[in-house]
Phi, psi and omega in degrees: 000147177286164182297315181303310175299324177293321174297317180293323173294311180296323175296319176297311182298317180304310179297316178295324180293319177292320176295321178298313177301322175294317179297315181295317179303312176291328171297320180287328180291319174298318175300317179291328180292317178298314177296321180293317178297318181296331177275320187279309184276121183293138181294336182287329175300309175298320174296325178291317185287326183277330177085012176210160176303144188254159174221187182300316181305326178292341179278329188265309192255116165237135177286166180291136179082006174252011177296119176237130175254120189286129180080005178227162178292137178284117180269341185276335183264116188296325182298313187283333177287332172275003181077019182276000000 
């Protein structure tokens, strides 16, 4: 192989390795965050705020405009931020 081909191969492998490491890091960080929230935040509090029984998906997925901050004005819901 030529030197240029070897350098291109090394650069490609480096980018792929770093990209994979970043993805794995964020997946681990999400897992640790969900674990910490499930330990610290009582499920009854989340259930009371949402108004229905909760599951794992409620800790992970919230649709756009549905972010609620307890004790503060909700800035993500356009209706609530206008005072409607």
